N, C-alpha and C positions, 0 to 999 in steps of 0.2 A: 433638555428635560432630564430631570431627577431619575436616577437608575431604579430608585425604590418605586417612584411613581410608574414608571414603565413596568417594571416587575408586577405590581398590583394589577395595572390594566390587563397585561397577558395573564394573570391568574384569574381575574374576573371572566376573561373571554373563555379560557379553558373549563372553568366551572360552567358556564353557559352551555358550551358544546357538549360536555358531559349529561346535561340535564335534557337537552332536545333529543327528540327520538331519531332524528336524521341529520345528515351534514350535507349542506349544499351552499351555493353562493349566498342566496337569500338568508338563511339561517347564520351564516358567518358574517354578513352586513349587518342583521339584527343585532348578533353578539357584539360586534366591535362598537357598535353606536352605544349600546347599554354599557359596555366596558368604558367607553369615554366619559358618558355621563357619570357613571359611578366614580370615575378617577377625578373628574372634575368636582363632583359632590364631596368627596372624601380626601381631597387634596390637602387639607389642613392637617391629616394625620401624619404626613409625610414631610411637613415644614420642620424647622429647627426645634419649634415648640409643640412638636407633637402630643396630642391629648393622652395618647396610650403610653406615651414615654415620662409622663409626668407623674408624680404622686400628688394626691390630694388628700387634705385633711377630711376624715370621715368620722364623725362621731365623736365623743368625748375622750375615746381610748387613743386617738392618733396626735401625735405631737406636732407642733409648729415646724420643728426641725426636720420631720419625716415629711411633712407637706412639701419642703422646697428642695429635697433631694431629687436628682434627676437619675433617670437609668442609663448607666453607663454601659458602652457597648462590650465591655470586658465581662459582663454579667449575661450576654446574651446566651452563649454556649449553655451555662449552667442553668438558665430558665428554659431553654430549648429542651435540655435533658430532664428537668422537672415535668415539662409538658407530656413528654413521651411516657414518663412515668406515672402521669395522673390519668391518662387516656384509658390504661387497663382498670385502673381503681373504678373510673366513672362507668365503664362497660360493665363490670363486676356489680356495681351498685344497681345500675339498671336492671340487669338481667335478673338478680336474685329478687329484688323488689316486685319486678314484672311476675315471677314465679310465685312469689308470696301473694299477690294480687289475683292471679289465676286460681290458686288453690282456694281463696277465700271465696271466689265466685262459684267454684264447683262444689263447695260444701252444702250440704242439704240446708242446713240452718247459718246464715252468714252472721258471723259475730263480729259486725262493724260497730266501732265506738269513733264516730267522726268528730273532730274538733278542730279548732283554731289554737295553734302554739305559737309561742314566740321564741326566738332563738336570737342571740346576740351575733351581729356580723363580725365583730373583732377580726377585720381584714384591713390592709394598709390602703386601699384605695377603692375608688368607684369601680373601677374596672374589675376588680376582684370580688366585690360584693355583686354585680352584675353576673359575673360567671358563677357563684355559688347559688344566686337565685335561681338562674336558668338550670343549673344541673339538678337543683332540688325539684324544679318543675318537670325535668326530664325523667325522674324516677316516678315510676307508677305508685299511686298512693299518695303523693305529696303534690301540692300547688303552691307555689310562693304567691302570695295575696298582696302583699304590701311591705314597703322598706320605709322605716323612719330614720331620716339621716339624723336627726338631733339625738335620739335613743341608741343610734347603731343597732335597732332591732328590725329583723326580719320577721314577718306574719306568715305563717305557713299554715294551709289546710291540710290535715293528715288523717287519712280514711280510719286509721285503728291506732287511736290515742291509747297506748299502753301506761304512760305516767305522767304525773303533772308535775314531776320533780324538774326544775328548768334546767339543771346540768344534766340528767338523764336525758331530756328531750334535746338537748343540744348534741349530746353524744351520739344519739340515735340518728338524728336528722342529717346533721351536717359535720360530725366529728372528723370523718377521715378526709373528706373533701377539703375542709378548711387548713389542715396541715399540709396539703400538696399545694393549696393556692398560696399559702404563705411562701412556699418554695418558690412558685412562679413570679409571685407578684411583689414578694418581701424584698 
C-alpha cells in the first residue's frame, strides 16, 4: 500500500474521530469503514498522475506549456509555507467581512446595494480556481455563483457593490487571496 494512501486514510479517520462526540468501538469501526471508502474513492489522487499535482489549462490566460508542467516535490516546502501564510490572510478577510456585515445589520437603515459582479480567475489551474471560489464564498457578504472556464470569469454575488470598475471589483473581492493562491499553486 502506498504510504500517501495510508496517511490519507489515517487522516480521514482522525478527522472523523474529531467530529463525533464520543469515542468507542462502534464509532471507531464506522470511521474506519468511511476512511476506507474515502480512500478507495480518492485513490486516484495518490497515483503518479494525481489530479492535484497536475496543472490544467484554465481560460485563455494559461499557456499550453503551463498545462503540461507537473508539480515537483522540491516545491512542496515552499507551497506548504505559502499555505501557512495564506491561512491568516483568509482568517483576516473572513473576520473583517463578518464584522462589516454585522455592522450593516445593526444599522437602523441598511444601506445595501446587492449585485452580481464578474472577476477574472487569472489562476494557474482548476484547483486554484476552486479554492478562490470557496474562499470568496466563505467571506460573509459574498457568494460565488458561477465559473466560466472559457472566459476564466467568476461571477460573485456581492451584498454591497461599491464600484462597477472591473479592476476595483477584482481588487476588493479577490486581490489579496489571488496573490497567495499563485504562491501555493503557481
